[in-house]
C-alpha positions, 0 to 999 in steps of 0.5 A: 207972185208965187208960180202956181204952175211950179207948185204943181210940177214940184209936187209931181217931181217929189211924187215921182222920186218918192216911194221905195228907198233905193241905192245910188244909181248911175243915171247916164252911161259914159260913151267917152264924149265930153259934156259939149261934144258935137255942138248943136248937132249932138246931144251928149248923155249929160245934156239929155238928162239935164234937159229932162230935168229942166223940162220937168221944172220948167213945165214945158219941153226945154233943153240944156246946152253945155259949153266947152272951155273955148266957147264959154268966154265968148258967150258970157262972163267966164265966172258965170255958172249958167244963163238963160236968155230972155226976149222981153218977159219970154225965155228961150227954150234952152239953158247954157251951162259952164263947162265946170257945171257940166263936168261936175253934173256928169261926174255926179250922174256917172257915179254908181256910188255918189260922193254924198255919204259919210261913215256913221256910228250908232249907240248900242245898248248892251246888257251883260252878266257879271259875277260880283262877290258870287253874285250875278249882276246884270250891267247895262252899257252903251257902246258906239259901233259902225253903222251903215253910211248915211248923209254927210250934212245933218241938223246943220252940221258937217259930219265925217269928211276931210277937206278934199271931200268937202270941196267936192261936196260943195262943188256937186251942190253948186252944180245941182243948184245951178241946173235947178236955178236956170230951170226956174228961169226957163219956167219964166221967172227972170228975177235971180232971187226968185230963181235962186230960191225956187231953184233951191227948193227943187235942188233935192228932186234934181239930185235924186234925178241925177241918181242920188238917194232921197236922204242924201239929196235932201242933205245936199240941198239943206247944205246949200241952203244952211251954208252957201245961200246965206253968203249970197246976201254979201257976195251977190245981193241980187240972188238973195231975198229976206223972203227966202226962208221957211214961211216966207213969201218965197217958200213954195210949201209954207207950214209943211216943216220942209226946208228948202 
């Protein structure tokens, strides 16, 4: 069953982030703490921000806990990126995120200029007058000039950027998707394939709330959906569904031309 409450929440999230275009912004202040400092007695800046984002997706007050390198293996499989515990069909009120995910989210939120833009060129039409055999002739040419930076993933293609850049882009996409995924579990859906697909459709909103611009946020969500999600089919089948596609049963807004 499609989560009707989440449909309303998702619409509200995009409404709150739409409107006047803005530049990248840092959404937390660096207070010198590690993402997990203080344990349960203290909420770090990235935990507070992630908790607000998760609450918006879950449609109820929830929190996010970052765990340190020494604690994470004692809680779960060290390779896991995050989890939410369920008692029967009811989730607890908090998500646990791995040290790697929390460090990546913190770095992204702290950045005043997000690592999601690439150099772009634009095709410019120029008309010049030339003297040919004592006659003036107007000639039109096209040149490529440096334009303003833009999204790095467009129309299914990776644009400028070397391998280290794309390694970082991959990390940011994975961390953003993890927060979105676990937030869907907090909404009450225990099915991994559902959480992965619904979370993917909330990923652009998560990126914006972490301070990314709308166009770059959409691009990073499309990068995940285009290049990373298909790998789930063979690498972790429980997280993949044939219904997770434009117009599929897990498409929250079928027919709108937007995916994810």
